N, C-alpha and C positions, 0 to 999 in steps of 0.2 A: 744895164750896165754901164760904168763910167767909162768916161771919155767918146762918148758917142761912137763907139765900133773901132776908134782909133789904134792901133796898136803902137806904140813909139818907134822901135827898132822898123819899123816899113819903110822908114824914109832910106834905110840904107840895104834894104831887099835886093832890087835891082828891079822890083817890079816899073818904077818908072820907066826903065829903057825900053819894058816887055812892052807897057799898055800905055803909055803917059802918063800927063802928073794927073789928069782929070778923069782916070779909069784905078777903081779899084776891083773889080773885077771885068768877065767878060764873058758871051754867056752865047755858043757854042757846044754842038755836040750831046745837045742834049740835057744843057746845065740849066737848072731853073733855083730858085730860091723856095726852101719851104717856109710857109708861112706856118706858126701855130697856133692851135686852135683861139677863136675872138682875138687874135693880134690885128687885123683887115678893124673889123667892127670897132676895136677901143681906137682905132689912131682914129679912125670915122669920128669919134663921139668925140674924142678930142679935139678938134677940128685940124688932124695933120694932113697936107697932100698924102693922095695914094694915084693919084693919076699918072706916075713914075712905073706904076705894078702893075704890070697887062694879066690877068688871070689866065692861066692856060688850062688848069684843074679845080673849080671851084669845091667839091666838096673830096678833098684828098684826107681821109681817114681824119674828119673834124677838122681841119686843116683848110690849107687853100697852097696851089703849088702856084708859083706865080713867074715872072721875070719883068728886068728891069729896063727902062727907054728910059733911062734918064741923061741927060746930054753929060751931067757930071757924077759919075756914078762915086764917085767919093763921098760925095755931100750930099745926095739920091734928089738932086735940083732941089734942096731946102724941104724936101718932105721927111715923111715913115723913112725911118731908118730899119729894115726886118730884123729880126734877135737872130736870125739864121746869117745876116751881113757881119752883124756885131761879134759872132763866132767864129766867124770865117777865119782860119783854114780849120775848125774845129768841129766835130759832130760828135753827140755824144753814140756811143753802138751799145746793145743789147744782149744778152746772151737766150739764148731758148727759152728761160722762164720771165723775160719780160723784164730782169733786173739790168743797169748798166753796168758793164764790166772793161768797158773798154772805150778808147775817144781813136775816131776814127780823123785823118789828117787830110786834106789835099793836098791831091798831088803837083798841082801845077803853082803851090806857092812858093815863094823862093825865101820865106822865109826863116832866119839864120834859128838853130836847134833853141839855141840860151833866150832867141825871144817867142820861140814858139811856145817852150816850159812856161813862161813867164804869163802869156795871154790863157794857155789851157788850163792851169790855176785858175783864173778871173773865171773861167766858163765853168769850168767844175759847179763852185760857185752858182753861179747863174742858173744851171740846169735844175740845181736841188731849193733853190728858189723857188723858180718858178713852178714846179712840180707840187712847192708848197702849198701854192697860191691857186694851180690850176691842174686838180687831178687828172683832167682830158687831157693833159701834154704829156702824163703817164702813158698813156693808148698811144699817143700821135708819133712819141721819137722815134720808136723801135719799130716802127712802122713803113718810115721816110726811107727810100732805097736811093741815095744821094750816090752821085756823077762824078767820078774823078776823085775819087778819095779810096788812100788806100791804110790798111795797118797805123797804127800811132805806138799806143801803149795802155799799160792795162789802168784803169779808174782809180785815183789817189785812194790809197788803202782808208783814208775815216768814211770817206764816201763811199765806198762800197759796204762797209758795215754799217751805217747810218741808216739806222731803225727808222725813219719818216721817208727815205728813199724807197726803201724795199718793201714798205706797206703801199705807197704811192704806185709803186711800177705793178704789186698784186694787182692791185686793185683795179687798176687801167684794164689789168688782162680780164680780169673777172665782170665788168660792166661794160665792155669795150665802148669804153672812152662818151658815147652819148648822153648818159644819162647822168654822170659824175656831177657833182656838187661838191665844194671844200668843205660843206655839214656832214657830207654822208662820208668820209674819211676824217676819222679820229684820229690829229698828229698828239 
């Protein structure tokens, strides 16, 4: 995702008054970061530091649950900034068939509605790109139980009708994600 997860309107959102200049997130009340399948392994292969990420659940539906121990969470102490952090305060939500249908919003984020809507469009495109690259993500995302999120809005109609996304979501439900490979799903 472009801008290293920085949302331009965050500067005027009120976060700095709540958390300080060096904090863009806070872990309490059961909050965690959902690491996508293979995200940690890929970061380590690329030589990115993951020392600031403390694993609290090593096998979470094919990914991991972690908390951040970075001193500067805005920059992740120069290490990997997880996809979940790039997406914050947005996370995809799925219907009973495993099809992306809505996006949920982090309740404690004071980002303006206009800033949120702009960020949401970037996240929607990123979700589609990632599912195309790794169908295991179609299994993982609907199973993540986010803490402190509330209803947002329906998925963008163009993405809701996207055949690739529907196939990937259905495929993820059928194979339970573990054996999914990009070649097994014909896009």
